[in-house]
N, CA and C atoms as an extended XYZ file, in Angstrom:
423
Properties=species:S:1:pos:R:3:atomname:S:1:resname:S:1:resid:I:1 pbc="F F F"
N         0.706       -1.492        0.373 N   MET     1
C        -0.080        0.198       -0.253 CA  MET     1
C         0.990        1.284        0.023 C   MET     1
N         2.172        1.178        0.765 N   GLN     2
C         3.095        2.160        0.854 CA  GLN     2
C         3.510        2.947       -0.758 C   GLN     2
N         3.523        1.364       -1.206 N   GLN     3
C         4.362        1.776       -2.514 CA  GLN     3
C         3.214        2.607       -3.765 C   GLN     3
N         2.031        2.207       -3.607 N   LEU     4
C         1.164        2.779       -4.573 CA  LEU     4
C         1.187        4.262       -3.916 C   LEU     4
N         0.660        4.546       -2.807 N   LEU     5
C         1.081        5.781       -2.235 CA  LEU     5
C         2.232        6.395       -2.653 C   LEU     5
N         3.326        6.017       -2.669 N   GLU     6
C         4.747        6.939       -3.594 CA  GLU     6
C         4.434        6.790       -4.791 C   GLU     6
N         4.248        5.738       -5.875 N   PHE     7
C         3.734        5.961       -6.635 CA  PHE     7
C         2.725        7.222       -7.157 C   PHE     7
N         1.837        7.397       -6.509 N   TYR     8
C         0.540        8.241       -6.661 CA  TYR     8
C         1.248        9.660       -6.139 C   TYR     8
N         2.134        9.853       -5.273 N   GLY     9
C         3.065       11.021       -4.986 CA  GLY     9
C         3.875       11.285       -6.045 C   GLY     9
N         5.027       10.173       -6.908 N   ASN    10
C         5.668       10.870       -8.029 CA  ASN    10
C         4.981       11.136       -9.317 C   ASN    10
N         3.961        9.679       -9.104 N   HIS    11
C         3.314       10.602      -11.039 CA  HIS    11
C         1.861       10.784      -10.873 C   HIS    11
N         1.466       11.759      -10.134 N   PRO    12
C         0.016       11.913       -9.949 CA  PRO    12
C        -0.826       11.898      -11.069 C   PRO    12
N        -0.347       12.115      -12.399 N   VAL    13
C        -0.983       11.831      -13.614 CA  VAL    13
C        -0.826       10.868      -13.995 C   VAL    13
N        -0.341        9.493      -13.711 N   LEU    14
C        -0.824        8.280      -14.001 CA  LEU    14
C        -1.520        7.146      -12.974 C   LEU    14
N        -1.220        8.032      -11.781 N   GLY    15
C        -2.124        7.670      -10.555 CA  GLY    15
C        -3.151        7.936      -10.676 C   GLY    15
N        -3.808        9.284      -11.224 N   THR    16
C        -5.140        9.841      -11.562 CA  THR    16
C        -5.674        8.836      -13.015 C   THR    16
N        -5.037        8.630      -13.811 N   ALA    17
C        -5.544        8.130      -14.952 CA  ALA    17
C        -5.680        6.261      -14.458 C   ALA    17
N        -4.742        5.963      -13.680 N   TRP    18
C        -4.652        4.641      -13.816 CA  TRP    18
C        -6.402        4.379      -12.203 C   TRP    18
N        -6.424        5.600      -11.317 N   LEU    19
C        -7.442        5.254      -10.367 CA  LEU    19
C        -9.007        5.794      -11.319 C   LEU    19
N        -8.995        6.438      -12.645 N   ALA    20
C       -10.399        6.500      -13.259 CA  ALA    20
C       -10.228        5.798      -14.150 C   ALA    20
N        -9.490        4.734      -14.812 N   PHE    21
C        -9.531        3.555      -15.726 CA  PHE    21
C       -10.116        2.887      -14.951 C   PHE    21
N        -9.721        2.503      -12.774 N   THR    22
C       -10.256        1.521      -12.580 CA  THR    22
C       -11.736        1.725      -12.170 C   THR    22
N       -12.318        2.935      -11.643 N   VAL    23
C       -13.533        3.402      -11.799 CA  VAL    23
C       -14.222        3.052      -12.532 C   VAL    23
N       -13.810        3.620      -13.944 N   LEU    24
C       -14.737        2.670      -15.192 CA  LEU    24
C       -14.815        1.225      -15.476 C   LEU    24
N       -14.033        0.968      -15.390 N   ILE    25
C       -14.001       -0.449      -14.863 CA  ILE    25
C       -15.232       -1.446      -14.398 C   ILE    25
N       -14.843       -0.736      -12.399 N   ILE    26
C       -15.917       -1.131      -12.333 CA  ILE    26
C       -17.337       -0.928      -12.793 C   ILE    26
N       -17.639        0.585      -12.796 N   ILE    27
C       -19.326        1.207      -13.344 CA  ILE    27
C       -19.729       -0.004      -14.557 C   ILE    27
N       -18.728       -0.152      -15.852 N   SER    28
C       -18.699       -0.875      -16.197 CA  SER    28
C       -19.383       -2.344      -16.330 C   SER    28
N       -18.604       -2.647      -15.359 N   LEU    29
C       -19.361       -3.891      -15.096 CA  LEU    29
C       -20.337       -4.149      -14.240 C   LEU    29
N       -20.752       -2.809      -13.101 N   ILE    30
C       -21.965       -3.065      -12.608 CA  ILE    30
C       -23.222       -2.662      -13.528 C   ILE    30
N       -23.041       -2.018      -14.603 N   LYS    31
C       -24.103       -1.645      -15.256 CA  LYS    31
C       -24.343       -3.075      -16.565 C   LYS    31
N       -23.080       -3.461      -16.537 N   THR    32
C       -23.084       -5.012      -17.093 CA  THR    32
C       -24.541       -6.076      -16.919 C   THR    32
N       -24.065       -6.137      -15.216 N   ALA    33
C       -24.237       -6.803      -14.156 CA  ALA    33
C       -25.792       -6.536      -13.530 C   ALA    33
N       -26.403       -5.215      -13.771 N   THR    34
C       -27.864       -4.672      -13.588 CA  THR    34
C       -28.877       -4.430      -15.074 C   THR    34
N       -28.039       -4.886      -15.818 N   SER    35
C       -28.874       -4.990      -17.323 CA  SER    35
C       -30.228       -5.522      -17.396 C   SER    35
N       -29.418       -6.995      -16.642 N   GLY    36
C       -30.481       -7.840      -17.095 CA  GLY    36
C       -30.591       -8.837      -18.301 C   GLY    36
N       -29.294       -7.963      -18.906 N   SER    37
C       -30.018       -8.990      -20.318 CA  SER    37
C       -28.137       -9.925      -20.342 C   SER    37
N       -28.454      -11.148      -21.249 N   LYS    38
C       -27.519      -11.966      -20.839 CA  LYS    38
C       -26.646      -11.521      -22.634 C   LYS    38
N       -25.198      -11.840      -22.432 N   SER    39
C       -24.497      -12.142      -23.438 CA  SER    39
C       -24.879      -13.230      -24.268 C   SER    39
N       -24.873      -14.062      -25.806 N   LEU    40
C       -25.199      -14.919      -26.060 CA  LEU    40
C       -24.218      -15.229      -26.923 C   LEU    40
N       -23.431      -16.201      -26.740 N   THR    41
C       -22.470      -16.917      -28.003 CA  THR    41
C       -23.064      -16.791      -29.263 C   THR    41
N       -22.496      -16.937      -30.165 N   PRO    42
C       -23.201      -17.331      -31.344 CA  PRO    42
C       -24.221      -18.929      -31.454 C   PRO    42
N       -23.131      -19.913      -31.076 N   LEU    43
C       -24.183      -21.134      -30.414 CA  LEU    43
C       -25.031      -21.236      -29.446 C   LEU    43
N       -24.889      -20.148      -28.458 N   MET    44
C       -26.211      -20.236      -27.520 CA  MET    44
C       -27.570      -19.413      -28.571 C   MET    44
N       -26.990      -18.429      -29.278 N   MET    45
C       -28.159      -17.676      -29.493 CA  MET    45
C       -28.773      -18.631      -30.607 C   MET    45
N       -27.900      -19.616      -31.564 N   THR    46
C       -28.924      -20.494      -32.585 CA  THR    46
C       -29.402      -21.171      -31.944 C   THR    46
N       -28.922      -22.319      -30.757 N   GLN    47
C       -30.315      -22.792      -29.754 CA  GLN    47
C       -31.463      -22.243      -29.449 C   GLN    47
N       -31.478      -20.468      -29.138 N   MET    48
C       -32.394      -19.890      -28.313 CA  MET    48
C       -33.380      -19.784      -29.964 C   MET    48
N       -33.010      -19.427      -30.719 N   VAL    49
C       -33.803      -19.394      -31.849 CA  VAL    49
C       -34.627      -20.889      -32.194 C   VAL    49
N       -33.808      -21.785      -32.340 N   ASN    50
C       -34.479      -22.903      -33.074 CA  ASN    50
C       -34.985      -23.155      -31.446 C   ASN    50
N       -35.112      -23.479      -30.667 N   LYS    51
C       -35.555      -23.971      -29.630 CA  LYS    51
C       -37.039      -23.047      -28.860 C   LYS    51
N       -36.095      -21.834      -29.020 N   GLN    52
C       -37.720      -21.214      -28.130 CA  GLN    52
C       -38.309      -19.898      -29.719 C   GLN    52
N       -37.731      -20.226      -30.365 N   ASN    53
C       -38.419      -18.990      -31.441 CA  ASN    53
C       -37.957      -17.476      -31.179 C   ASN    53
N       -36.859      -17.569      -31.262 N   ALA    54
C       -36.092      -15.913      -30.412 CA  ALA    54
C       -36.455      -15.279      -31.783 C   ALA    54
N       -36.324      -14.246      -31.499 N   VAL    55
C       -36.564      -13.094      -32.767 CA  VAL    55
C       -34.893      -12.112      -32.515 C   VAL    55
N       -34.410      -12.187      -33.995 N   VAL    56
C       -33.208      -11.529      -34.424 CA  VAL    56
C       -33.365      -10.079      -34.391 C   VAL    56
N       -32.850       -9.306      -34.034 N   VAL    57
C       -32.892       -8.000      -34.407 CA  VAL    57
C       -31.685       -7.318      -34.567 C   VAL    57
N       -31.271       -6.812      -36.235 N   ASP    58
C       -30.061       -6.152      -36.876 CA  ASP    58
C       -30.510       -5.280      -36.495 C   ASP    58
N       -29.296       -4.408      -35.798 N   LEU    59
C       -29.482       -2.762      -34.730 CA  LEU    59
C       -28.554       -2.003      -36.696 C   LEU    59
N       -27.667       -2.972      -37.440 N   ARG    60
C       -26.582       -1.800      -37.862 CA  ARG    60
C       -27.400       -1.382      -38.868 C   ARG    60
N       -27.114       -0.214      -39.521 N   ALA    61
C       -27.961        0.447      -40.571 CA  ALA    61
C       -28.495       -0.553      -41.992 C   ALA    61
N       -29.247        0.344      -42.188 N   ILE    62
C       -29.782       -0.238      -43.760 CA  ILE    62
C       -28.764       -0.991      -44.703 C   ILE    62
N       -28.027       -0.351      -45.083 N   ALA    63
C       -26.888       -0.616      -46.299 CA  ALA    63
C       -25.537       -2.093      -45.827 C   ALA    63
N       -25.298       -1.906      -44.375 N   ASP    64
C       -24.784       -3.001      -43.954 CA  ASP    64
C       -25.533       -4.361      -43.661 C   ASP    64
N       -26.643       -4.142      -43.395 N   PHE    65
C       -27.528       -5.801      -43.187 CA  PHE    65
C       -27.797       -5.814      -44.439 C   PHE    65
N       -27.674       -5.432      -45.490 N   ASN    66
C       -27.773       -5.628      -47.111 CA  ASN    66
C       -26.927       -6.291      -47.181 C   ASN    66
N       -25.511       -6.289      -47.267 N   LYS    67
C       -24.366       -6.543      -47.142 CA  LYS    67
C       -24.481       -8.109      -47.024 C   LYS    67
N       -25.020       -8.602      -45.701 N   GLY    68
C       -24.870       -9.675      -44.826 CA  GLY    68
C       -25.705       -9.517      -43.544 C   GLY    68
N       -26.473      -10.356      -43.093 N   HIS    69
C       -26.847      -10.706      -42.281 CA  HIS    69
C       -27.923      -12.263      -41.225 C   HIS    69
N       -28.188      -12.251      -40.113 N   ILE    70
C       -28.344      -13.610      -39.925 CA  ILE    70
C       -29.154      -13.966      -40.573 C   ILE    70
N       -30.130      -15.119      -41.367 N   PRO    71
C       -30.974      -15.092      -41.646 CA  PRO    71
C       -32.037      -15.428      -40.791 C   PRO    71
N       -32.891      -14.423      -41.326 N   GLY    72
C       -34.178      -14.639      -40.476 CA  GLY    72
C       -34.271      -13.769      -39.407 C   GLY    72
N       -33.029      -12.779      -39.392 N   SER    73
C       -33.224      -11.301      -38.563 CA  SER    73
C       -33.913      -10.006      -39.577 C   SER    73
N       -34.933       -9.447      -38.185 N   MET    74
C       -35.646       -8.000      -38.630 CA  MET    74
C       -34.029       -6.779      -38.501 C   MET    74
N       -34.447       -5.912      -39.351 N   ASN    75
C       -33.482       -4.810      -39.701 CA  ASN    75
C       -34.151       -3.737      -38.438 C   ASN    75
N       -33.621       -3.056      -37.212 N   ILE    76
C       -34.293       -2.158      -36.695 CA  ILE    76
C       -32.748       -1.316      -36.967 C   ILE    76
N       -32.361        0.128      -37.424 N   PRO    77
C       -31.292        0.379      -36.986 CA  PRO    77
C       -31.742        1.474      -35.462 C   PRO    77
N       -30.334        0.932      -34.785 N   PHE    78
C       -30.129        1.232      -33.655 CA  PHE    78
C       -30.334        2.989      -33.195 C   PHE    78
N       -30.601        4.154      -34.458 N   GLY    79
C       -31.033        5.310      -34.359 CA  GLY    79
C       -32.538        5.163      -34.118 C   GLY    79
N       -32.988        4.258      -34.975 N   LYS    80
C       -34.693        4.947      -34.885 CA  LYS    80
C       -35.199        3.402      -34.140 C   LYS    80
N       -34.272        3.030      -33.221 N   LEU    81
C       -35.256        1.659      -32.430 CA  LEU    81
C       -36.052        2.188      -31.542 C   LEU    81
N       -36.346        3.590      -31.154 N   LYS    82
C       -37.239        3.848      -30.227 CA  LYS    82
C       -38.583        4.129      -30.811 C   LYS    82
N       -38.325        5.147      -32.161 N   ASP    83
C       -39.594        4.910      -33.232 CA  ASP    83
C       -40.463        3.043      -33.519 C   ASP    83
N       -39.554        2.590      -33.561 N   ARG    84
C       -39.759        1.259      -33.990 CA  ARG    84
C       -40.273        0.042      -32.749 C   ARG    84
N       -40.253        0.392      -31.788 N   ILE    85
C       -40.724       -0.292      -30.392 CA  ILE    85
C       -41.735       -1.197      -30.887 C   ILE    85
N       -42.919       -0.569      -31.700 N   LYS    86
C       -44.483       -0.769      -32.266 CA  LYS    86
C       -44.038       -2.179      -32.441 C   LYS    86
N       -42.945       -2.348      -33.707 N   ASP    87
C       -42.387       -3.501      -34.302 CA  ASP    87
C       -42.650       -4.347      -33.700 C   ASP    87
N       -42.143       -4.564      -32.665 N   LEU    88
C       -41.567       -5.584      -31.933 CA  LEU    88
C       -42.916       -5.720      -30.277 C   LEU    88
N       -43.351       -4.948      -30.013 N   GLU    89
C       -44.881       -5.431      -29.226 CA  GLU    89
C       -45.027       -6.728      -29.312 C   GLU    89
N       -45.588       -7.490      -30.205 N   LYS    90
C       -46.295       -8.382      -30.568 CA  LYS    90
C       -44.899       -9.767      -30.163 C   LYS    90
N       -43.600       -9.495      -29.411 N   HIS    91
C       -42.554      -10.127      -29.089 CA  HIS    91
C       -42.599      -10.286      -27.897 C   HIS    91
N       -43.229       -9.355      -27.337 N   LYS    92
C       -42.649       -8.824      -25.390 CA  LYS    92
C       -42.326       -9.960      -24.811 C   LYS    92
N       -43.005      -10.836      -24.898 N   GLU    93
C       -42.883      -12.137      -24.474 CA  GLU    93
C       -41.923      -13.579      -25.212 C   GLU    93
N       -41.269      -12.571      -26.131 N   THR    94
C       -40.630      -13.895      -26.884 CA  THR    94
C       -39.168      -13.639      -26.266 C   THR    94
N       -38.564      -14.467      -26.613 N   PRO    95
C       -36.901      -13.956      -26.491 CA  PRO    95
C       -36.392      -12.866      -27.466 C   PRO    95
N       -35.651      -12.148      -27.582 N   ILE    96
C       -35.292      -11.361      -28.030 CA  ILE    96
C       -33.949      -10.867      -28.744 C   ILE    96
N       -33.146      -11.086      -29.061 N   ILE    97
C       -31.515      -11.463      -29.224 CA  ILE    97
C       -31.382       -9.605      -30.109 C   ILE    97
N       -30.441       -8.783      -29.501 N   MET    98
C       -29.795       -7.542      -30.313 CA  MET    98
C       -28.854       -7.747      -30.948 C   MET    98
N       -28.811       -7.809      -32.022 N   VAL    99
C       -27.350       -8.066      -32.653 CA  VAL    99
C       -27.130       -6.660      -33.579 C   VAL    99
N       -25.816       -5.989      -33.327 N   CYS   100
C       -24.978       -4.926      -33.822 CA  CYS   100
C       -23.539       -5.157      -34.531 C   CYS   100
N       -22.484       -4.447      -34.951 N   ASN   101
C       -21.633       -4.651      -35.637 CA  ASN   101
C       -20.967       -5.444      -34.707 C   ASN   101
N       -20.262       -5.286      -33.451 N   ALA   102
C       -19.383       -5.602      -32.293 CA  ALA   102
C       -20.074       -6.050      -31.444 C   ALA   102
N       -21.329       -5.674      -30.482 N   GLY   103
C       -21.389       -6.040      -29.297 CA  GLY   103
C       -21.932       -4.493      -28.672 C   GLY   103
N       -21.636       -3.849      -28.912 N   VAL   104
C       -21.293       -2.163      -28.575 CA  VAL   104
C       -22.769       -1.976      -28.034 C   VAL   104
N       -23.738       -1.429      -29.416 N   GLN   105
C       -24.607       -0.827      -29.244 CA  GLN   105
C       -26.016       -1.728      -28.391 C   GLN   105
N       -25.895       -3.026      -28.776 N   ALA   106
C       -26.643       -4.167      -28.623 CA  ALA   106
C       -27.062       -4.061      -27.228 C   ALA   106
N       -25.925       -4.243      -26.174 N   GLY   107
C       -26.141       -3.733      -24.722 CA  GLY   107
C       -27.117       -2.761      -24.431 C   GLY   107
N       -27.192       -1.484      -25.433 N   ASN   108
C       -27.814       -0.247      -24.967 CA  ASN   108
C       -29.310       -0.322      -25.425 C   ASN   108
N       -29.186       -1.098      -27.016 N   ALA   109
C       -30.662       -1.445      -27.005 CA  ALA   109
C       -31.582       -2.360      -26.368 C   ALA   109
N       -30.719       -3.325      -25.863 N   ALA   110
C       -30.954       -4.506      -24.929 CA  ALA   110
C       -32.081       -3.666      -23.508 C   ALA   110
N       -31.070       -2.599      -23.191 N   MET   111
C       -31.416       -1.956      -22.011 CA  MET   111
C       -32.905       -0.882      -22.395 C   MET   111
N       -32.915       -0.193      -23.037 N   GLN   112
C       -34.171        0.142      -24.015 CA  GLN   112
C       -35.499       -0.728      -23.867 C   GLN   112
N       -35.185       -1.758      -24.648 N   LEU   113
C       -36.509       -2.741      -24.430 CA  LEU   113
C       -36.859       -3.090      -23.258 C   LEU   113
N       -36.194       -3.437      -22.314 N   ARG   114
C       -36.395       -3.900      -20.934 CA  ARG   114
C       -36.840       -2.289      -20.096 C   ARG   114
N       -36.378       -1.501      -20.248 N   LYS   115
C       -37.643       -0.510      -19.513 CA  LYS   115
C       -38.760       -0.170      -20.652 C   LYS   115
N       -39.015       -0.886      -21.936 N   GLN   116
C       -40.551       -0.501      -22.357 CA  GLN   116
C       -41.355       -2.118      -22.020 C   GLN   116
N       -40.512       -2.880      -21.169 N   GLY   117
C       -41.360       -4.143      -20.415 CA  GLY   117
C       -41.324       -4.943      -21.233 C   GLY   117
N       -39.942       -5.242      -22.132 N   PHE   118
C       -40.216       -6.801      -22.826 CA  PHE   118
C       -39.193       -7.514      -21.555 C   PHE   118
N       -39.802       -8.750      -21.263 N   THR   119
C       -39.037       -9.937      -20.006 CA  THR   119
C       -37.841      -10.211      -20.449 C   THR   119
N       -37.334      -10.699      -22.029 N   GLU   120
C       -36.329      -11.615      -21.984 CA  GLU   120
C       -35.960      -11.238      -23.268 C   GLU   120
N       -34.966      -10.297      -23.211 N   VAL   121
C       -34.067       -9.810      -24.145 CA  VAL   121
C       -32.563       -9.922      -23.728 C   VAL   121
N       -31.852      -10.111      -24.895 N   HIS   122
C       -30.343      -10.288      -25.015 CA  HIS   122
C       -29.409      -10.130      -25.861 C   HIS   122
N       -28.227       -9.815      -25.783 N   LYS   123
C       -27.566       -9.223      -27.021 CA  LYS   123
C       -26.469      -11.053      -27.572 C   LYS   123
N       -25.865      -10.464      -28.833 N   LEU   124
C       -25.263      -11.529      -29.434 CA  LEU   124
C       -23.361      -11.190      -28.931 C   LEU   124
N       -23.169      -12.248      -28.437 N   LYS   125
C       -21.346      -11.135      -27.779 CA  LYS   125
C       -20.948      -10.884      -28.969 C   LYS   125
N       -20.047      -10.044      -29.144 N   GLY   126
C       -19.178      -10.061      -30.415 CA  GLY   126
C       -19.986       -9.226      -31.762 C   GLY   126
N       -21.365       -9.600      -31.296 N   GLY   127
C       -22.093       -8.605      -32.497 CA  GLY   127
C       -21.881       -9.813      -33.810 C   GLY   127
N       -22.140       -9.369      -35.293 N   ILE   128
C       -22.279       -9.587      -36.170 CA  ILE   128
C       -20.661      -10.310      -36.434 C   ILE   128
N       -19.798       -9.573      -35.993 N   GLN   129
C       -18.166      -10.132      -36.005 CA  GLN   129
C       -18.188      -11.588      -35.468 C   GLN   129
N       -18.835      -11.907      -34.570 N   SER   130
C       -18.949      -12.691      -34.044 CA  SER   130
C       -18.790      -14.325      -35.092 C   SER   130
N       -20.262      -13.443      -34.969 N   TRP   131
C       -21.100      -14.687      -35.962 CA  TRP   131
C       -20.186      -15.146      -36.911 C   TRP   131
N       -19.474      -14.081      -37.790 N   THR   132
C       -18.512      -14.351      -39.127 CA  THR   132
C       -17.570      -15.279      -38.639 C   THR   132
N       -16.745      -15.100      -38.024 N   THR   133
C       -16.147      -15.663      -37.517 CA  THR   133
C       -16.052      -16.823      -36.916 C   THR   133
N       -17.488      -17.107      -36.704 N   GLU   134
C       -17.624      -18.485      -36.491 CA  GLU   134
C       -18.246      -19.446      -37.846 C   GLU   134
N       -17.812      -18.564      -39.101 N   ASN   135
C       -18.348      -18.972      -40.180 CA  ASN   135
C       -19.634      -19.651      -40.370 C   ASN   135
N       -20.871      -18.699      -39.548 N   LEU   136
C       -22.040      -18.953      -39.849 CA  LEU   136
C       -22.688      -18.662      -40.758 C   LEU   136
N       -23.989      -19.173      -41.444 N   PRO   137
C       -24.217      -18.429      -42.949 CA  PRO   137
C       -24.609      -17.069      -42.512 C   PRO   137
N       -24.752      -16.363      -43.828 N   LEU   138
C       -25.106      -14.663      -43.690 CA  LEU   138
C       -26.284      -14.823      -45.460 C   LEU   138
N       -27.326      -14.392      -44.917 N   ALA   139
C       -27.951      -14.045      -45.885 CA  ALA   139
C       -27.704      -12.858      -46.208 C   ALA   139
N       -27.618      -12.680      -47.735 N   LYS   140
C       -28.025      -11.045      -48.750 CA  LYS   140
C       -29.428      -10.779      -48.804 C   LYS   140
N       -28.851       -9.304      -49.176 N   GLY   141
C       -30.752       -8.303      -49.660 CA  GLY   141
C       -31.487       -8.221      -48.574 C   GLY   141
């Protein structure tokens, strides 16, 4: 502990940066734990779609969606999600899996849906990039 205080005394900028980084990681972990959404691997997602008829929502822009998307997924760009929540109302009790490019926006989208009363909202861990890394099929157009 004394060495930590000595380091902070000798390097206040680095010490402050380290402290800020630690606080951000803790906040991120708490936010993830309390979001209520589960991160799914591509295999887990496939099983949920096949066994529970989960709905896959692709949050990417329409141009990216048309280049390649998970078969059977519907496209609702992240920026238009609030306006198009009505399109998902009939799936309120069905598992919904949010997919974005790398898994960043999907967590925020899942939280938005949970606030609107959706009971089972998840996200694809790593987004469409993890899907393609596993060499899983993409639909075009």
